TORLOTI-544535 format. One line per field, with one value per residue (C-alpha): x, y, z; residue in one letter; residue number from 0. Coordinates in steps of 0.5 Angstrom, whole numbers, plus 500, padded with zeros to 3 digits. Layout:
// residues N
X	X  ...
Y	Y  ...
Z	Z  ...
resn	A  ...
resi	NUM  ...
END
This chain:
// residues 317
X	877  885  891  893  887  883  876  871  864  861  866  866  858  858  864  860  854  856  860  854  850  855  854  847  844  838  837  845  845  840  844  851  847  845  852  856  851  852  860  860  854  850  844  842  842  849  852  850  851  858  859  866  869  875  874  879  883  880  873  874  876  869  866  869  867  860  860  863  858  852  855  855  847  847  841  844  839  843  850  849  845  839  833  827  820  814  818  822  830  830  836  836  841  841  836  830  826  827  821  818  813  807  807  806  799  798  800  796  790  791  792  785  781  784  779  773  775  777  770  768  773  770  774  777  775  779  778  785  785  789  790  788  793  792  794  787  781  782  780  777  778  775  780  778  784  786  783  788  788  791  795  798  804  805  812  815  822  825  819  817  810  809  814  810  803  806  809  802  797  798  793  796  799  803  805  810  811  817  820  827  832  837  831  829  835  834  827  829  835  829  824  830  832  825  824  818  820  814  809  811  812  816  815  820  816  812  805  802  804  802  796  795  792  787  784  787  783  787  792  797  802  806  807  811  807  812  810  816  816  817  823  828  824  826  831  838  838  832  833  841  841  834  832  828  823  821  819  816  812  816  809  804  805  798  800  799  793  790  792  790  783  782  785  783  777  782  786  781  776  769  769  776  780  786  790  794  799  799  802  797  792  794  792  786  781  784  784  777  776  780  777  770  767  769  767  773  776  781  786  790  797  800  802  794  795  791  796  792  787  782  778  773  768  761  755  750  743
Y	789  789  791  798  798  804  803  808  808  803  798  798  797  792  788  789  787  780  779  780  775  770  771  769  776  779  786  786  792  796  795  797  803  805  804  808  814  813  813  819  823  823  821  815  819  822  815  814  821  820  813  814  818  815  813  815  810  814  813  805  805  807  803  796  795  796  792  786  787  787  780  777  779  785  789  795  800  798  798  805  807  810  808  811  811  815  820  821  819  816  813  806  801  794  796  798  794  797  800  796  799  795  799  805  802  803  811  812  809  813  820  818  817  823  828  824  824  831  833  830  833  839  845  847  854  858  865  869  875  881  887  894  899  902  896  895  893  885  884  877  874  868  864  858  853  849  842  836  829  825  819  813  810  803  800  806  803  808  813  812  811  817  822  820  822  828  831  829  831  838  837  831  830  824  819  814  809  804  799  798  803  803  804  810  813  812  815  821  822  822  826  831  831  833  838  835  835  839  834  827  825  819  815  810  804  798  799  793  798  805  808  815  821  822  817  817  819  814  808  806  800  795  790  784  779  773  766  764  757  761  765  760  760  768  770  771  778  779  774  775  782  785  786  779  783  787  781  776  775  769  765  765  772  774  776  784  783  780  785  790  787  787  794  799  801  804  807  810  815  812  814  812  808  803  801  795  792  784  778  778  773  767  771  774  769  769  777  777  773  777  783  780  786  791  794  791  793  789  793  790  792  793  786  784  781  783  787  793  791  797  797  801  800  798  803  801  800
Z	599  601  597  594  589  588  590  587  590  584  585  592  592  587  591  597  595  592  599  603  598  599  606  605  607  604  600  600  595  599  605  602  599  606  609  603  605  612  610  605  609  602  599  595  589  590  590  583  581  583  582  579  585  589  596  601  606  611  608  607  614  616  611  612  620  618  612  617  622  617  614  621  620  625  622  618  622  628  625  622  629  626  621  618  620  618  615  621  622  629  633  634  638  641  646  642  637  630  628  622  616  619  625  621  620  627  626  620  624  630  626  622  628  632  629  631  638  639  637  643  648  651  651  658  660  666  669  669  674  673  677  673  672  679  682  686  682  679  672  671  664  661  657  653  653  646  646  648  646  651  648  652  648  652  651  647  646  641  641  634  635  640  636  629  633  636  629  626  631  634  639  642  649  650  655  653  658  658  662  660  663  656  652  656  654  646  647  651  645  640  643  645  637  635  641  643  651  652  649  650  658  659  664  666  669  668  665  670  676  672  675  671  675  669  663  656  650  646  647  643  643  640  645  645  641  639  643  646  642  636  638  635  628  627  623  626  625  629  635  636  636  638  645  647  652  646  642  646  653  654  654  648  645  648  655  654  651  656  661  657  656  664  665  659  663  668  663  658  658  656  649  648  643  643  637  638  633  634  631  625  622  627  633  630  633  640  640  638  644  649  647  647  651  646  640  635  628  625  620  615  613  606  606  607  613  620  624  628  633  634  641  644  649  647  647  652  648
resn	X  X  X  X  X  X  X  X  X  X  X  X  X  X  X  X  X  X  X  X  X  X  X  X  X  X  X  X  X  X  X  X  X  X  X  X  X  X  X  X  X  X  X  X  X  X  X  X  X  X  X  X  X  X  X  X  X  X  X  X  X  X  X  X  X  X  X  X  X  X  X  X  X  X  X  X  X  X  X  X  X  X  X  X  X  X  X  X  X  X  X  X  X  X  X  X  X  X  X  X  X  X  X  X  X  X  X  X  X  X  X  X  X  X  X  X  X  X  X  X  X  X  X  X  X  X  X  X  X  X  X  X  X  X  X  X  X  X  X  X  X  X  X  X  X  X  X  X  X  X  X  X  X  X  X  X  X  X  X  X  X  X  X  X  X  X  X  X  X  X  X  X  X  X  X  X  X  X  X  X  X  X  X  X  X  X  X  X  X  X  X  X  X  X  X  X  X  X  X  X  X  X  X  X  X  X  X  X  X  X  X  X  X  X  X  X  X  X  X  X  X  X  X  X  X  X  X  X  X  X  X  X  X  X  X  X  X  X  X  X  X  X  X  X  X  X  X  X  X  X  X  X  X  X  X  X  X  X  X  X  X  X  X  X  X  X  X  X  X  X  X  X  X  X  X  X  X  X  X  X  X  X  X  X  X  X  X  X  X  X  X  X  X  X  X  X  X  X  X  X  X  X  X  X  X  X  X  X  X  X  X  X  X  X  X  X  X
resi	0  1  2  3  4  5  6  7  8  9  10  11  12  13  14  15  16  17  18  19  20  21  22  23  24  25  26  27  28  29  30  31  32  33  34  35  36  37  38  39  40  41  42  43  44  45  46  47  48  49  50  51  52  53  54  55  56  57  58  59  60  61  62  63  64  65  66  67  68  69  70  71  72  73  74  75  76  77  78  79  80  81  82  83  84  85  86  87  88  89  90  91  92  93  94  95  96  97  98  99  100  101  102  103  104  105  106  107  108  109  110  111  112  113  114  115  116  117  118  119  120  121  122  123  124  125  126  127  128  129  130  131  132  133  134  135  136  137  138  139  140  141  142  143  144  145  146  147  148  149  150  151  152  153  154  155  156  157  158  159  160  161  162  163  164  165  166  167  168  169  170  171  172  173  174  175  176  177  178  179  180  181  182  183  184  185  186  187  188  189  190  191  192  193  194  195  196  197  198  199  200  201  202  203  204  205  206  207  208  209  210  211  212  213  214  215  216  217  218  219  220  221  222  223  224  225  226  227  228  229  230  231  232  233  234  235  236  237  238  239  240  241  242  243  244  245  246  247  248  249  250  251  252  253  254  255  256  257  258  259  260  261  262  263  264  265  266  267  268  269  270  271  272  273  274  275  276  277  278  279  280  281  282  283  284  285  286  287  288  289  290  291  292  293  294  295  296  297  298  299  300  301  302  303  304  305  306  307  308  309  310  311  312  313  314  315  316
END
């Protein structure tokens, strides 16, 4: 990409895609399209509508370093600083896990179950006291408050799950707990961007030390589930660039699920539901054993792999 050659959108797209392919980077054309859209502040369609548009040296100066980072296997989402998740644009960086399409299944199932849980929540009624016009008599009015579905998002990271749920479940009041201070900064930024500060409460802390004042109707989590022994087998763009504490429990990948099974009764209402993303088919047998005292449902992702584990307390006979 050196010299005084005039680069058009199409010529730089073709050259860059070939360059990434030579470096062994998968989906090279998609990555280049993403980088060009970010550089030119345009849509993917615009790239092809203006394929013969010349790029300025200032634009190339923005594009080149991003291309080099992708050639070094850094995820394109980190390079451009954002990603798409469930129709939302979210800020991401090296301190948070990049949201995956598989996690959208967790969101979908949560949204699907929300109405049935809301039906079981009794509306709260309060008495509002108001002074009459003469300022002496007190008028009492019974007011029914809107129903609220209290949801706990464990290990919130970028906030992708919490924000998606808040945007699609109007009655949701969400507590997002996150241990990493750096991740909390990203979480706050994304929540503020969507003006959800009044509906998503951030807790900077460890779930193992968290004691809620009231139990939750729903719990959602995508905890670290990759076994420590499998970390070296991950793609470089994952193992080198994404936070290890969000990927692995430094054990067999099931540590948090064992904790959840022992503590959900303290965190969840009697008729509450928990939805957990997990490592797929190879972990299903262990998951069923860990949550043996609960009713269980396994939901597959769009690749037909086991992905979401739904648990709720067994009904007494």
